[in-house]
PLY file of the C-alpha trace (Angstrom):
ply
format ascii 1.0
element vertex 340
property float x
property float y
property float z
element edge 339
property int vertex1
property int vertex2
end_header
115.29 130.90 97.09
118.62 129.77 98.48
119.20 126.54 100.36
119.98 128.45 103.56
116.73 130.48 103.36
114.72 127.36 102.57
116.21 125.54 105.56
115.40 128.47 107.86
111.84 128.69 106.58
111.37 124.93 106.96
112.63 125.07 110.53
110.34 127.98 111.45
107.22 126.36 109.99
108.01 123.08 111.70
108.68 124.84 115.02
105.35 126.66 114.85
103.40 123.46 114.19
105.30 121.10 116.48
106.07 123.33 119.47
104.94 126.98 119.44
101.34 126.40 118.34
100.60 123.53 120.77
102.21 125.45 123.64
100.07 128.51 122.89
96.94 126.35 122.89
97.88 124.89 126.28
98.88 128.24 127.79
95.70 130.01 126.64
93.54 127.15 127.92
95.45 127.17 131.22
94.94 130.93 131.61
91.20 130.54 131.00
90.99 127.73 133.56
92.74 129.86 136.16
90.17 132.64 135.68
87.45 130.03 136.25
88.98 128.78 139.50
86.89 131.01 141.85
83.68 129.85 140.14
84.38 126.10 140.41
83.04 123.88 143.18
85.50 122.16 145.49
85.94 119.33 144.74
85.21 119.21 141.02
84.17 116.17 139.01
87.27 114.64 137.45
85.96 111.29 136.23
82.68 110.17 134.69
81.02 106.75 134.50
79.81 105.23 131.27
76.35 106.73 131.73
77.80 110.25 131.96
77.44 110.71 135.73
80.44 111.96 137.75
81.99 109.25 139.91
85.41 110.72 140.75
86.28 114.05 142.35
89.41 116.10 143.07
90.42 119.61 144.13
90.07 122.02 141.18
93.66 123.26 141.55
94.92 119.68 141.21
92.92 119.08 138.02
94.08 122.35 136.47
97.66 121.66 137.55
97.59 118.19 136.01
96.32 119.65 132.74
99.07 122.26 132.86
101.77 119.63 133.28
100.48 117.45 130.45
99.64 120.42 128.22
103.22 121.66 128.39
105.05 118.32 128.67
103.62 116.71 125.51
104.43 119.58 123.10
107.86 120.11 124.64
108.65 116.39 124.36
107.32 115.85 120.82
108.31 119.25 119.49
111.75 119.04 121.07
112.40 115.65 119.49
111.29 116.86 116.07
113.32 120.07 116.12
116.45 118.48 117.56
116.55 115.96 114.71
115.40 118.24 111.88
117.81 118.33 108.94
118.41 121.20 106.53
116.40 119.50 103.77
113.25 119.60 105.90
111.24 117.11 107.96
110.80 113.44 107.17
107.33 111.88 107.04
107.81 110.59 110.57
108.82 114.02 111.88
105.77 115.58 110.23
103.56 112.95 111.86
105.00 113.70 115.31
104.52 117.42 114.73
100.81 117.10 113.90
100.33 114.66 116.79
101.68 117.40 119.07
98.99 119.75 117.75
96.26 117.12 118.06
97.12 116.20 121.65
97.33 119.84 122.75
93.87 120.63 121.36
92.30 117.47 122.80
93.78 118.10 126.25
92.63 121.73 126.20
89.15 120.75 125.03
88.86 118.05 127.68
89.81 120.45 130.46
87.68 123.37 129.24
84.71 121.18 128.38
84.61 119.24 131.66
85.28 122.19 133.98
83.14 124.61 131.98
80.10 122.48 132.80
80.78 122.96 136.50
81.20 126.74 136.63
78.82 128.22 139.18
77.59 124.79 140.32
77.17 124.29 144.05
77.73 120.54 143.76
79.96 118.93 141.11
77.87 115.76 141.32
75.19 117.57 139.33
77.56 118.30 136.45
76.52 117.01 133.05
78.47 114.70 130.79
81.47 116.20 128.92
81.32 113.57 126.17
79.65 115.83 123.54
82.32 118.47 124.09
85.06 115.85 123.90
83.69 114.48 120.62
83.55 117.95 119.11
87.08 118.69 120.35
88.45 115.47 118.85
86.88 116.31 115.48
88.30 119.85 115.61
91.75 118.56 116.60
91.75 116.09 113.72
90.82 118.78 111.20
93.46 121.21 112.49
96.15 118.49 112.57
95.32 117.50 108.98
95.64 121.13 107.90
98.96 121.47 109.72
100.34 118.55 107.70
100.09 120.71 104.58
101.48 123.77 106.36
104.65 121.84 107.09
107.40 121.76 104.44
107.33 118.93 101.89
108.76 115.63 103.04
112.51 115.57 102.51
113.84 112.81 100.22
115.86 110.15 101.97
119.44 109.79 100.78
121.38 106.54 100.57
123.08 105.90 103.89
125.01 102.77 102.98
128.36 102.35 104.70
131.46 100.98 103.02
132.24 97.48 104.26
135.75 96.30 105.09
137.28 93.62 102.92
135.31 90.42 103.21
137.12 87.60 105.00
138.14 84.72 102.77
136.50 81.61 104.22
137.33 78.02 103.36
134.38 75.60 102.90
134.87 74.14 106.39
136.13 77.17 108.29
134.05 78.40 111.22
133.62 82.08 111.90
131.38 84.09 114.19
130.88 87.70 115.23
129.14 88.82 118.41
128.03 92.18 119.73
125.71 93.67 122.31
123.25 96.33 121.19
122.01 98.63 123.94
119.62 101.53 124.21
121.45 104.86 124.39
121.81 106.41 127.84
119.84 109.50 126.91
116.88 107.54 125.58
117.05 105.12 128.52
116.91 108.04 130.96
113.99 109.53 129.01
112.02 106.28 129.11
112.66 105.83 132.82
111.39 109.38 133.39
108.29 108.59 131.31
107.62 105.44 133.35
107.95 107.41 136.60
105.70 110.17 135.26
103.02 107.72 134.13
103.22 105.96 137.49
102.61 109.30 139.23
99.64 110.03 136.97
98.26 106.55 137.66
98.48 107.14 141.41
96.55 110.42 141.03
93.85 108.72 138.93
93.50 105.90 141.46
93.16 108.43 144.28
90.46 110.28 142.33
88.52 107.17 141.28
89.72 104.06 143.16
87.18 101.64 141.69
87.54 102.58 138.02
91.05 104.03 138.04
93.10 100.93 138.84
93.37 99.76 135.17
95.48 102.85 134.51
98.26 101.28 136.59
98.69 98.68 133.84
100.19 101.30 131.52
103.40 102.09 133.50
103.82 98.41 134.41
103.51 97.35 130.76
105.94 100.07 129.69
108.43 98.95 132.35
108.23 95.35 131.12
108.66 96.52 127.54
111.71 98.55 128.55
113.31 95.60 130.32
112.73 93.31 127.34
114.03 95.67 124.65
116.85 97.70 126.23
119.64 95.14 125.66
120.05 92.73 122.73
122.63 90.11 121.80
123.61 90.06 118.13
125.41 87.10 116.52
126.57 86.36 112.99
127.60 82.78 112.21
127.00 79.95 109.76
123.32 79.91 110.72
122.81 83.52 109.70
121.93 86.61 111.73
120.55 86.17 115.25
119.19 89.05 117.35
117.89 88.13 120.79
116.70 90.20 123.74
118.73 89.85 126.94
115.60 88.30 128.51
115.48 85.71 125.71
112.35 87.09 124.07
111.70 88.63 121.59
114.22 86.93 119.30
114.79 87.08 115.54
116.83 84.81 113.29
117.47 85.32 109.58
118.90 82.17 107.97
121.61 82.49 105.31
119.40 80.95 102.62
116.71 83.56 103.35
119.10 86.45 102.69
119.29 88.25 99.35
121.49 91.21 100.27
123.58 92.36 103.24
124.77 95.87 103.90
125.67 98.27 106.69
123.74 101.54 106.92
123.54 104.66 109.05
120.28 104.96 110.98
118.58 108.00 112.49
115.91 106.41 114.72
113.39 109.23 114.75
113.80 110.21 111.09
113.85 106.66 109.71
111.61 104.76 112.14
109.77 107.31 114.22
111.49 106.34 117.45
113.40 103.66 119.26
112.72 100.00 120.00
111.03 97.47 117.71
110.05 99.63 114.78
108.41 99.41 111.36
109.14 101.88 108.58
108.09 102.46 104.96
109.78 100.23 102.42
108.84 97.02 104.28
111.54 97.66 106.88
111.51 96.35 110.43
114.28 96.69 112.94
115.65 96.64 116.44
116.45 100.35 116.60
118.27 101.34 119.78
120.61 104.20 118.89
121.68 106.53 116.13
124.58 105.18 114.11
125.51 102.07 112.19
123.28 99.05 111.65
123.34 95.69 109.89
120.54 95.47 107.34
119.53 92.37 105.40
117.03 92.02 102.60
115.05 88.78 102.77
113.67 86.72 99.91
110.16 88.02 100.54
111.38 91.58 99.93
111.26 92.64 103.59
114.26 94.28 105.23
115.43 93.63 108.78
118.06 95.65 110.60
119.64 96.02 114.01
121.63 99.04 115.20
124.95 97.98 116.66
128.47 99.32 117.03
130.90 98.21 114.29
128.06 97.02 112.08
130.40 97.10 109.06
132.47 94.20 110.43
129.41 92.11 111.23
127.86 92.82 107.83
131.10 91.91 106.01
131.26 88.53 107.75
127.55 87.87 107.17
127.99 88.64 103.47
131.02 86.33 103.28
129.10 83.52 104.98
126.15 84.09 102.67
128.35 84.03 99.57
130.03 80.81 100.71
126.66 79.20 101.44
125.33 80.21 98.03
128.43 78.84 96.27
128.14 75.54 98.16
124.48 75.22 97.24
125.24 75.78 93.56
127.91 73.10 93.62
125.53 70.60 95.16
122.87 71.42 92.55
0 1
1 2
2 3
3 4
4 5
5 6
6 7
7 8
8 9
9 10
10 11
11 12
12 13
13 14
14 15
15 16
16 17
17 18
18 19
19 20
20 21
21 22
22 23
23 24
24 25
25 26
26 27
27 28
28 29
29 30
30 31
31 32
32 33
33 34
34 35
35 36
36 37
37 38
38 39
39 40
40 41
41 42
42 43
43 44
44 45
45 46
46 47
47 48
48 49
49 50
50 51
51 52
52 53
53 54
54 55
55 56
56 57
57 58
58 59
59 60
60 61
61 62
62 63
63 64
64 65
65 66
66 67
67 68
68 69
69 70
70 71
71 72
72 73
73 74
74 75
75 76
76 77
77 78
78 79
79 80
80 81
81 82
82 83
83 84
84 85
85 86
86 87
87 88
88 89
89 90
90 91
91 92
92 93
93 94
94 95
95 96
96 97
97 98
98 99
99 100
100 101
101 102
102 103
103 104
104 105
105 106
106 107
107 108
108 109
109 110
110 111
111 112
112 113
113 114
114 115
115 116
116 117
117 118
118 119
119 120
120 121
121 122
122 123
123 124
124 125
125 126
126 127
127 128
128 129
129 130
130 131
131 132
132 133
133 134
134 135
135 136
136 137
137 138
138 139
139 140
140 141
141 142
142 143
143 144
144 145
145 146
146 147
147 148
148 149
149 150
150 151
151 152
152 153
153 154
154 155
155 156
156 157
157 158
158 159
159 160
160 161
161 162
162 163
163 164
164 165
165 166
166 167
167 168
168 169
169 170
170 171
171 172
172 173
173 174
174 175
175 176
176 177
177 178
178 179
179 180
180 181
181 182
182 183
183 184
184 185
185 186
186 187
187 188
188 189
189 190
190 191
191 192
192 193
193 194
194 195
195 196
196 197
197 198
198 199
199 200
200 201
201 202
202 203
203 204
204 205
205 206
206 207
207 208
208 209
209 210
210 211
211 212
212 213
213 214
214 215
215 216
216 217
217 218
218 219
219 220
220 221
221 222
222 223
223 224
224 225
225 226
226 227
227 228
228 229
229 230
230 231
231 232
232 233
233 234
234 235
235 236
236 237
237 238
238 239
239 240
240 241
241 242
242 243
243 244
244 245
245 246
246 247
247 248
248 249
249 250
250 251
251 252
252 253
253 254
254 255
255 256
256 257
257 258
258 259
259 260
260 261
261 262
262 263
263 264
264 265
265 266
266 267
267 268
268 269
269 270
270 271
271 272
272 273
273 274
274 275
275 276
276 277
277 278
278 279
279 280
280 281
281 282
282 283
283 284
284 285
285 286
286 287
287 288
288 289
289 290
290 291
291 292
292 293
293 294
294 295
295 296
296 297
297 298
298 299
299 300
300 301
301 302
302 303
303 304
304 305
305 306
306 307
307 308
308 309
309 310
310 311
311 312
312 313
313 314
314 315
315 316
316 317
317 318
318 319
319 320
320 321
321 322
322 323
323 324
324 325
325 326
326 327
327 328
328 329
329 330
330 331
331 332
332 333
333 334
334 335
335 336
336 337
337 338
338 339
Protein backbone atom coordinates (compact mmCIF):
# COMPACT_ATOMS: atom_id res chain seq x y z
CA UNK A 1 0.00 0.00 0.00
CA UNK A 2 1.32 3.43 -0.89
CA UNK A 3 1.98 6.21 1.59
CA UNK A 4 -0.82 8.31 0.08
CA UNK A 5 -3.37 5.47 0.39
CA UNK A 6 -2.25 4.73 3.93
CA UNK A 7 -2.62 8.38 4.92
CA UNK A 8 -6.12 8.53 3.43
CA UNK A 9 -7.17 5.33 5.19
CA UNK A 10 -5.74 6.59 8.50
CA UNK A 11 -7.63 9.85 8.15
CA UNK A 12 -10.93 8.10 7.36
CA UNK A 13 -10.68 5.68 10.29
CA UNK A 14 -9.77 8.49 12.65
CA UNK A 15 -12.63 10.66 11.34
CA UNK A 16 -15.14 7.87 11.87
CA UNK A 17 -14.04 7.27 15.46
CA UNK A 18 -13.44 10.88 16.53
CA UNK A 19 -16.25 12.71 14.74
CA UNK A 20 -18.68 10.76 12.53
CA UNK A 21 -19.46 7.95 14.98
CA UNK A 22 -20.04 10.18 18.04
CA UNK A 23 -22.18 12.57 15.99
CA UNK A 24 -24.33 9.68 14.74
CA UNK A 25 -24.82 8.47 18.32
CA UNK A 26 -25.93 11.95 19.40
CA UNK A 27 -28.18 12.50 16.38
CA UNK A 28 -29.92 9.12 16.71
CA UNK A 29 -30.44 9.66 20.44
CA UNK A 30 -31.75 13.17 19.77
CA UNK A 31 -34.21 11.87 17.17
CA UNK A 32 -35.50 9.25 19.62
CA UNK A 33 -35.92 11.88 22.34
CA UNK A 34 -37.92 14.09 19.99
CA UNK A 35 -40.33 11.22 19.26
CA UNK A 36 -40.77 10.82 23.02
CA UNK A 37 -41.59 14.50 23.57
CA UNK A 38 -45.42 14.12 23.40
CA UNK A 39 -45.28 11.31 25.99
CA UNK A 40 -43.19 13.20 28.56
CA UNK A 41 -44.64 15.08 31.53
CA UNK A 42 -44.09 18.82 31.75
CA UNK A 43 -41.90 19.52 33.61
CA UNK A 44 -39.64 16.47 33.59
CA UNK A 45 -37.23 15.43 36.32
CA UNK A 46 -33.78 16.75 35.45
CA UNK A 47 -31.88 16.21 38.70
CA UNK A 48 -31.92 13.47 41.32
CA UNK A 49 -30.88 13.47 44.97
CA UNK A 50 -28.49 10.93 46.42
CA UNK A 51 -31.34 8.62 47.37
CA UNK A 52 -32.57 8.49 43.76
CA UNK A 53 -35.59 10.78 44.17
CA UNK A 54 -36.09 13.65 41.69
CA UNK A 55 -35.40 17.05 43.21
CA UNK A 56 -35.00 19.28 40.13
CA UNK A 57 -37.36 19.82 37.22
CA UNK A 58 -37.31 21.58 33.84
CA UNK A 59 -39.34 21.77 30.62
CA UNK A 60 -38.72 18.65 28.50
CA UNK A 61 -37.78 20.71 25.43
CA UNK A 62 -35.06 22.46 27.45
CA UNK A 63 -33.57 19.17 28.66
CA UNK A 64 -33.60 17.68 25.15
CA UNK A 65 -32.15 20.89 23.72
CA UNK A 66 -29.35 20.93 26.28
CA UNK A 67 -28.49 17.33 25.41
CA UNK A 68 -28.51 18.24 21.72
CA UNK A 69 -26.07 21.10 22.25
CA UNK A 70 -23.65 19.03 24.32
CA UNK A 71 -24.07 15.92 22.15
CA UNK A 72 -23.00 17.84 19.07
CA UNK A 73 -20.55 20.29 20.64
CA UNK A 74 -18.27 17.72 22.31
CA UNK A 75 -17.67 15.54 19.21
CA UNK A 76 -17.25 18.57 16.97
CA UNK A 77 -14.75 20.12 19.39
CA UNK A 78 -12.70 16.97 20.09
CA UNK A 79 -13.03 15.49 16.62
CA UNK A 80 -12.26 18.81 14.97
CA UNK A 81 -9.09 19.25 17.03
CA UNK A 82 -7.91 15.72 16.24
CA UNK A 83 -8.57 15.93 12.50
CA UNK A 84 -7.15 19.43 12.10
CA UNK A 85 -3.84 18.32 13.60
CA UNK A 86 -3.64 14.83 12.08
CA UNK A 87 -0.43 14.20 10.15
CA UNK A 88 0.07 11.90 7.17
CA UNK A 89 1.81 9.27 9.31
CA UNK A 90 -1.31 8.79 11.42
CA UNK A 91 -2.48 9.86 14.89
CA UNK A 92 -0.27 10.27 17.92
CA UNK A 93 -1.15 8.55 21.21
CA UNK A 94 -2.68 11.79 22.45
CA UNK A 95 -4.83 12.18 19.34
CA UNK A 96 -6.05 8.59 19.69
CA UNK A 97 -6.95 9.27 23.32
CA UNK A 98 -8.98 12.36 22.38
CA UNK A 99 -10.74 10.39 19.64
CA UNK A 100 -11.89 7.61 21.98
CA UNK A 101 -12.87 10.19 24.62
CA UNK A 102 -15.17 11.72 21.99
CA UNK A 103 -16.84 8.32 21.54
CA UNK A 104 -17.09 7.74 25.29
CA UNK A 105 -18.66 11.13 26.03
CA UNK A 106 -21.19 10.81 23.19
CA UNK A 107 -22.39 7.41 24.43
CA UNK A 108 -22.56 8.53 28.07
CA UNK A 109 -24.52 11.68 27.20
CA UNK A 110 -26.93 9.71 25.02
CA UNK A 111 -27.39 7.05 27.69
CA UNK A 112 -27.98 9.66 30.38
CA UNK A 113 -30.65 11.42 28.33
CA UNK A 114 -32.39 8.24 27.12
CA UNK A 115 -32.19 6.54 30.50
CA UNK A 116 -33.51 9.45 32.56
CA UNK A 117 -36.29 10.52 30.18
CA UNK A 118 -37.24 6.96 29.25
CA UNK A 119 -38.26 6.38 32.87
CA UNK A 120 -40.71 9.26 32.62
CA UNK A 121 -42.53 8.34 29.41
CA UNK A 122 -46.26 8.17 30.03
CA UNK A 123 -45.91 9.37 33.64
CA UNK A 124 -48.45 11.93 34.83
CA UNK A 125 -46.03 13.33 37.41
CA UNK A 126 -42.24 13.38 36.96
CA UNK A 127 -41.82 13.31 40.74
CA UNK A 128 -42.74 9.62 40.62
CA UNK A 129 -39.92 8.80 38.22
CA UNK A 130 -37.45 6.18 39.36
CA UNK A 131 -33.70 6.57 39.68
CA UNK A 132 -31.66 6.59 36.43
CA UNK A 133 -28.48 5.43 38.20
CA UNK A 134 -28.68 1.78 37.03
CA UNK A 135 -29.06 2.93 33.44
CA UNK A 136 -26.18 5.38 33.84
CA UNK A 137 -23.91 2.67 35.26
CA UNK A 138 -24.73 0.33 32.38
CA UNK A 139 -24.16 3.15 29.87
CA UNK A 140 -20.77 4.02 31.38
CA UNK A 141 -19.68 0.38 31.15
CA UNK A 142 -20.86 0.16 27.54
CA UNK A 143 -19.13 3.42 26.64
CA UNK A 144 -15.87 2.22 28.17
CA UNK A 145 -15.99 -1.05 26.24
CA UNK A 146 -16.78 0.68 22.93
CA UNK A 147 -14.07 3.31 23.48
CA UNK A 148 -11.50 0.59 24.23
CA UNK A 149 -12.46 -1.20 21.03
CA UNK A 150 -12.19 2.03 19.04
CA UNK A 151 -8.60 2.44 20.22
CA UNK A 152 -7.68 -0.66 18.21
CA UNK A 153 -9.77 0.43 15.23
CA UNK A 154 -7.67 3.57 14.96
CA UNK A 155 -4.40 3.41 12.99
CA UNK A 156 -1.22 2.52 14.90
CA UNK A 157 0.41 5.33 16.81
CA UNK A 158 2.72 7.30 14.55
CA UNK A 159 6.40 7.42 15.59
CA UNK A 160 7.59 10.81 16.74
CA UNK A 161 10.42 12.31 14.72
CA UNK A 162 13.22 14.46 16.09
CA UNK A 163 12.13 18.08 16.06
CA UNK A 164 15.34 19.69 17.25
CA UNK A 165 16.09 23.13 15.83
CA UNK A 166 19.53 24.32 14.81
CA UNK A 167 20.87 26.86 17.29
CA UNK A 168 22.69 30.02 16.25
CA UNK A 169 26.35 30.33 17.13
CA UNK A 170 26.79 30.40 20.87
CA UNK A 171 27.92 33.74 22.27
CA UNK A 172 31.46 33.76 23.61
CA UNK A 173 31.22 34.83 27.26
CA UNK A 174 34.08 35.94 29.47
CA UNK A 175 34.13 34.61 33.06
CA UNK A 176 32.73 37.88 34.43
CA UNK A 177 30.51 38.98 31.57
CA UNK A 178 26.79 39.36 32.27
CA UNK A 179 24.21 38.32 29.72
CA UNK A 180 20.45 37.89 29.81
CA UNK A 181 17.63 37.10 27.41
CA UNK A 182 13.97 37.90 28.04
CA UNK A 183 10.78 37.01 26.24
CA UNK A 184 7.04 36.90 26.82
CA UNK A 185 5.19 33.68 26.04
CA UNK A 186 1.49 34.09 25.36
CA UNK A 187 -1.41 31.83 24.54
CA UNK A 188 -2.32 31.96 20.84
CA UNK A 189 -5.31 34.10 19.91
CA UNK A 190 -7.26 31.18 18.51
CA UNK A 191 -6.84 29.07 21.64
CA UNK A 192 -7.54 32.08 23.87
CA UNK A 193 -10.79 32.74 22.01
CA UNK A 194 -11.70 29.05 22.29
CA UNK A 195 -11.11 28.99 26.05
CA UNK A 196 -13.11 32.17 26.56
CA UNK A 197 -15.98 30.59 24.60
CA UNK A 198 -15.72 27.46 26.77
CA UNK A 199 -15.85 29.56 29.95
CA UNK A 200 -18.93 31.40 28.68
CA UNK A 201 -20.58 28.12 27.65
CA UNK A 202 -19.90 26.49 31.02
CA UNK A 203 -21.21 29.59 32.77
CA UNK A 204 -24.45 29.32 30.75
CA UNK A 205 -24.78 25.63 31.63
CA UNK A 206 -24.16 26.45 35.30
CA UNK A 207 -26.95 29.04 35.25
CA UNK A 208 -29.35 26.47 33.76
CA UNK A 209 -28.40 23.88 36.40
CA UNK A 210 -28.89 26.41 39.20
CA UNK A 211 -32.30 27.34 37.82
CA UNK A 212 -33.28 23.66 37.69
CA UNK A 213 -31.95 22.77 41.15
CA UNK A 214 -31.04 25.89 43.16
CA UNK A 215 -30.08 24.10 46.37
CA UNK A 216 -27.84 21.40 44.88
CA UNK A 217 -26.81 23.10 41.64
CA UNK A 218 -24.73 25.99 42.98
CA UNK A 219 -21.45 23.94 43.21
CA UNK A 220 -21.51 23.73 39.41
CA UNK A 221 -20.72 27.46 39.29
CA UNK A 222 -17.27 26.66 40.69
CA UNK A 223 -16.25 25.06 37.39
CA UNK A 224 -16.38 28.18 35.13
CA UNK A 225 -14.91 30.33 37.92
CA UNK A 226 -12.00 27.91 38.41
CA UNK A 227 -11.42 27.74 34.66
CA UNK A 228 -11.41 31.54 34.44
CA UNK A 229 -8.81 31.77 37.22
CA UNK A 230 -6.73 29.09 35.52
CA UNK A 231 -6.91 31.01 32.24
CA UNK A 232 -5.80 34.26 33.88
CA UNK A 233 -2.87 32.56 35.60
CA UNK A 234 -1.56 30.65 32.56
CA UNK A 235 -2.25 32.84 29.51
CA UNK A 236 0.88 35.03 29.78
CA UNK A 237 4.35 34.01 31.01
CA UNK A 238 7.65 35.84 31.39
CA UNK A 239 10.71 33.86 30.31
CA UNK A 240 14.25 34.82 31.34
CA UNK A 241 17.66 33.29 30.72
CA UNK A 242 20.56 34.59 32.81
CA UNK A 243 23.40 33.44 35.05
CA UNK A 244 20.89 31.85 37.42
CA UNK A 245 19.47 29.59 34.73
CA UNK A 246 16.04 29.44 33.11
CA UNK A 247 13.14 31.23 34.79
CA UNK A 248 9.51 30.91 33.64
CA UNK A 249 6.95 32.86 35.64
CA UNK A 250 3.24 33.51 35.15
CA UNK A 251 2.25 37.16 34.68
CA UNK A 252 0.37 36.85 38.00
CA UNK A 253 3.57 35.67 39.71
CA UNK A 254 2.39 32.10 40.25
CA UNK A 255 2.99 29.42 39.06
CA UNK A 256 6.72 29.93 38.57
CA UNK A 257 9.53 27.57 37.56
CA UNK A 258 13.28 28.00 37.80
CA UNK A 259 15.91 25.59 36.48
CA UNK A 260 19.37 26.40 37.87
CA UNK A 261 22.42 26.08 35.61
CA UNK A 262 23.95 23.33 37.75
CA UNK A 263 20.73 21.30 37.41
CA UNK A 264 20.91 21.33 33.61
CA UNK A 265 22.39 18.47 31.59
CA UNK A 266 21.36 19.49 28.07
CA UNK A 267 19.79 22.51 26.35
CA UNK A 268 18.13 22.52 22.97
CA UNK A 269 15.43 24.25 20.94
CA UNK A 270 12.61 22.12 19.55
CA UNK A 271 9.44 22.44 17.52
CA UNK A 272 6.28 21.70 19.51
CA UNK A 273 2.82 20.69 18.35
CA UNK A 274 0.74 21.15 21.52
CA UNK A 275 -2.02 18.66 20.81
CA UNK A 276 0.21 15.98 19.25
CA UNK A 277 3.01 16.24 21.82
CA UNK A 278 1.17 17.21 25.01
CA UNK A 279 -2.52 16.69 24.41
CA UNK A 280 -3.37 20.37 24.61
CA UNK A 281 -2.27 23.75 25.85
CA UNK A 282 -1.24 25.08 29.26
CA UNK A 283 0.78 23.27 31.92
CA UNK A 284 1.19 19.85 30.38
CA UNK A 285 2.82 16.49 31.04
CA UNK A 286 3.85 14.14 28.24
CA UNK A 287 5.51 10.72 27.88
CA UNK A 288 9.27 10.72 28.26
CA UNK A 289 9.16 12.54 31.62
CA UNK A 290 8.41 15.84 29.89
CA UNK A 291 6.62 18.79 31.46
CA UNK A 292 6.13 22.16 29.90
CA UNK A 293 4.44 25.51 29.63
CA UNK A 294 2.82 24.86 26.25
CA UNK A 295 1.05 27.91 24.85
CA UNK A 296 1.39 27.77 21.07
CA UNK A 297 2.64 25.68 18.18
CA UNK A 298 6.21 26.51 17.22
CA UNK A 299 9.60 26.76 18.84
CA UNK A 300 10.39 26.02 22.48
CA UNK A 301 13.36 25.95 24.84
CA UNK A 302 13.81 22.48 26.30
CA UNK A 303 16.22 21.52 29.07
CA UNK A 304 17.06 18.11 30.43
CA UNK A 305 17.60 18.10 34.20
CA UNK A 306 19.93 15.91 36.23
CA UNK A 307 17.03 13.75 37.39
CA UNK A 308 16.24 12.87 33.77
CA UNK A 309 13.12 15.03 33.53
CA UNK A 310 12.67 17.50 30.70
CA UNK A 311 11.15 20.96 31.02
CA UNK A 312 10.21 23.20 28.12
CA UNK A 313 8.46 26.47 27.38
CA UNK A 314 7.11 27.52 23.99
CA UNK A 315 8.34 30.97 23.05
CA UNK A 316 9.19 32.96 19.95
CA UNK A 317 12.89 32.89 18.98
CA UNK A 318 13.57 29.97 21.29
CA UNK A 319 16.81 29.26 19.39
CA UNK A 320 18.42 32.48 20.64
CA UNK A 321 17.38 31.86 24.23
CA UNK A 322 18.56 28.25 24.10
CA UNK A 323 21.94 29.27 22.62
CA UNK A 324 22.56 31.75 25.44
CA UNK A 325 21.41 29.27 28.09
CA UNK A 326 23.79 26.66 26.68
CA UNK A 327 26.65 29.18 26.67
CA UNK A 328 25.94 30.14 30.29
CA UNK A 329 25.74 26.48 31.26
CA UNK A 330 29.03 25.66 29.53
CA UNK A 331 30.75 28.60 31.24
CA UNK A 332 29.36 27.57 34.63
CA UNK A 333 30.51 23.99 34.12
CA UNK A 334 34.01 25.13 33.10
CA UNK A 335 34.25 27.41 36.15
CA UNK A 336 33.18 24.60 38.46
CA UNK A 337 35.83 22.27 37.03
CA UNK A 338 38.52 24.87 37.55
CA UNK A 339 37.53 25.33 41.17
CA UNK A 340 37.55 21.56 41.73
